[in-house]
C-alpha positions, 0 to 999 in steps of 0.5 A, a space after each residue: 631602912 636607913 631610918 630604922 637603921 641605930 648607927 650607934 647601937 651597930 657600932 656598940 655592937 661591933 665594940 662588944 664583938 671585937 672585946 668577946 674575941 679578945 676574951 674568946 677562950 682557946 679551943 683544945 686544938 693543936 698544930 695547923 688548927 690551933 694557928 689558924 684559929 689564933 689568926 682568925 681571931 686575930 683578924 676577926 678582933 681587927 676587923 672589928 675594932 676597926 668598925 667600932 672605932 669608924 667615924 659614921 654618916 648616914 646621908 641620903 640613905 648611904 651609910 659611910 665608915 670613915 676609918 683613920 689607918 695613917 699612923 697616930 704621929 701624921 
């Protein structure tokens, strides 16, 4: 499987997913359902964006995603 994995394509798919979440239309829901939908969209965007920004390495069949969570001024 590791020989077949295109990590650059995987990262690009996560970039596309993050952008899709950003462009996602809000369905006609209100109240608590609306709040939950918005919260889930925020989590989806955050997760997809973080993975799309990760540094990726594939060594000996081990896929490693490194995500720097330090503040920009650190």
